[in-house]
Residue frames as qw, qx, qy, qz and C-alpha x, y, z in Angstrom:
[[0.180, -0.743, 0.603, -0.228, -6.84, 3.14, -12.44],
 [0.491, -0.215, 0.838, -0.106, -7.42, -0.53, -11.59],
 [0.454, 0.190, -0.681, -0.542, -8.01, -3.14, -14.30],
 [0.667, -0.135, 0.487, -0.547, -10.95, -5.07, -12.88],
 [0.925, 0.289, 0.063, -0.239, -10.99, -7.53, -15.77],
 [0.388, 0.699, -0.599, 0.038, -7.24, -8.05, -16.08],
 [0.855, -0.005, -0.510, 0.095, -5.22, -11.09, -15.06],
 [0.322, 0.271, -0.557, 0.716, -3.36, -9.27, -12.27],
 [0.386, -0.589, -0.684, 0.189, -5.08, -9.52, -8.86],
 [0.092, -0.911, -0.176, -0.362, -6.40, -6.24, -7.45],
 [0.628, -0.749, 0.056, 0.204, -4.16, -6.37, -4.39],
 [0.706, -0.078, 0.291, 0.641, -1.09, -6.61, -6.64],
 [0.275, 0.678, 0.317, 0.603, -2.30, -3.68, -8.76],
 [0.346, -0.918, -0.098, -0.168, -2.83, -1.59, -5.62],
 [0.748, -0.496, 0.153, 0.413, 0.58, -2.62, -4.26],
 [0.601, 0.279, 0.295, 0.689, 2.17, -1.45, -7.53],
 [0.012, 0.841, 0.216, 0.496, 0.48, 1.95, -7.22],
 [0.574, -0.818, 0.017, 0.022, 1.53, 2.29, -3.57],
 [0.798, -0.169, 0.204, 0.541, 5.07, 1.18, -4.49],
 [0.415, 0.543, 0.246, 0.687, 5.23, 3.95, -7.11],
 [0.252, -0.899, -0.132, -0.333, 3.95, 6.51, -4.59],
 [0.734, -0.608, 0.102, 0.285, 6.68, 5.49, -2.15],
 [0.713, 0.095, 0.267, 0.641, 9.31, 5.72, -4.90],
 [0.253, 0.630, 0.244, 0.692, 8.21, 9.18, -6.06],
 [0.205, 0.061, -0.436, 0.874, 8.00, 10.58, -2.53],
 [0.458, -0.476, -0.342, -0.668, 4.23, 10.88, -2.32],
 [0.815, -0.559, -0.128, -0.085, 4.58, 8.77, 0.82],
 [0.209, 0.757, -0.532, 0.316, 7.88, 9.93, 2.38],
 [0.620, 0.056, -0.722, 0.303, 10.02, 7.62, 4.49],
 [0.301, -0.184, -0.695, 0.626, 8.95, 7.29, 8.12],
 [0.330, 0.038, 0.111, -0.937, 5.77, 9.35, 7.60],
 [0.474, 0.205, 0.789, -0.332, 2.46, 7.60, 8.17],
 [0.090, -0.063, -0.745, -0.658, 0.72, 6.23, 5.10],
 [0.618, -0.162, -0.105, -0.762, -3.06, 6.12, 4.67],
 [0.547, -0.156, 0.741, -0.357, -4.79, 3.37, 6.62],
 [0.155, 0.093, 0.940, 0.291, -6.01, 0.17, 5.00],
 [0.230, 0.665, 0.653, -0.280, -9.54, 1.54, 5.32],
 [0.156, 0.783, -0.082, -0.597, -8.59, 4.76, 3.50],
 [0.047, -0.343, 0.782, 0.519, -6.80, 2.79, 0.77],
 [0.225, 0.333, 0.914, 0.049, -9.85, 0.55, 0.37],
 [0.240, 0.778, 0.407, -0.414, -12.11, 3.58, 0.01],
 [0.044, 0.668, -0.379, -0.639, -9.78, 5.26, -2.49],
 [0.071, 0.256, -0.846, -0.462, -9.68, 2.22, -4.77],
 [0.725, 0.015, -0.085, -0.684, -13.22, 0.96, -4.16],
 [0.622, 0.119, -0.774, 0.005, -12.12, -2.42, -2.81],
 [0.761, -0.575, -0.288, -0.082, -12.64, -4.30, 0.43],
 [0.337, -0.842, 0.401, -0.125, -10.43, -3.62, 3.42],
 [0.877, -0.197, 0.421, 0.124, -9.09, -7.17, 3.07],
 [0.735, 0.564, 0.145, 0.348, -7.81, -6.39, -0.43],
 [0.069, 0.916, -0.226, 0.324, -6.10, -3.24, 0.87],
 [0.652, -0.620, 0.431, -0.062, -4.55, -5.21, 3.73],
 [0.913, 0.128, 0.306, 0.238, -3.26, -7.81, 1.25],
 [0.502, 0.774, -0.039, 0.383, -1.58, -5.02, -0.76],
 [0.237, -0.858, 0.358, -0.284, 0.03, -3.61, 2.38],
 [0.855, -0.346, 0.385, 0.022, 1.13, -7.08, 3.49],
 [0.839, 0.426, 0.125, 0.316, 2.83, -7.59, 0.12],
 [0.243, 0.846, -0.213, 0.425, 4.77, -4.34, 0.56],
 [0.576, -0.693, 0.389, -0.192, 5.73, -5.40, 4.10],
 [0.944, -0.028, 0.289, 0.158, 7.03, -8.73, 2.75],
 [0.658, 0.617, 0.024, 0.431, 9.11, -6.78, 0.22],
 [0.590, -0.328, -0.223, 0.703, 10.56, -4.66, 3.03],
 [0.180, 0.495, 0.242, 0.815, 9.20, -1.39, 1.63],
 [0.393, -0.610, -0.006, -0.688, 6.98, -0.56, 4.59],
 [0.326, -0.047, -0.837, 0.437, 6.66, -1.40, 8.27],
 [0.455, -0.650, -0.401, -0.458, 3.81, -1.23, 10.74],
 [0.107, 0.181, -0.635, 0.743, 3.75, 0.10, 14.28],
 [0.267, -0.506, -0.820, 0.001, 0.87, -1.23, 16.35],
 [0.177, -0.780, -0.477, 0.364, -1.51, 1.56, 17.23],
 [0.156, -0.635, 0.151, 0.741, 0.36, 4.12, 15.09],
 [0.629, 0.680, -0.003, -0.377, 0.08, 3.04, 11.47],
 [0.866, 0.186, 0.305, 0.349, 2.11, 1.96, 8.47],
 [0.075, -0.897, 0.236, 0.367, 5.24, 3.76, 7.31],
 [0.786, 0.573, -0.192, 0.127, 7.56, 3.55, 4.29],
 [0.799, -0.393, 0.086, 0.447, 11.10, 2.46, 5.13],
 [0.025, 0.883, -0.317, -0.346, 13.98, 4.81, 4.47],
 [0.910, 0.362, 0.081, 0.185, 15.98, 3.71, 1.44],
 [0.586, -0.503, 0.258, 0.580, 19.75, 3.92, 1.16]]
């Protein structure tokens, strides 16, 4: 799934996978996504790498976080 020896950083690879899951409806709009810890476990990376992937998606406006509740995909027009 992840290319550990490739030129693309792991957090960017994970963000691309999460982006695809949002696009295909695996993670529906306004429904809680897996936590950074769960994402880290799924991909076998550190929590920091998972957080970096989520932060990238937040910067792109694809997801938003609610303190104490989780991270959610934004509804798309």
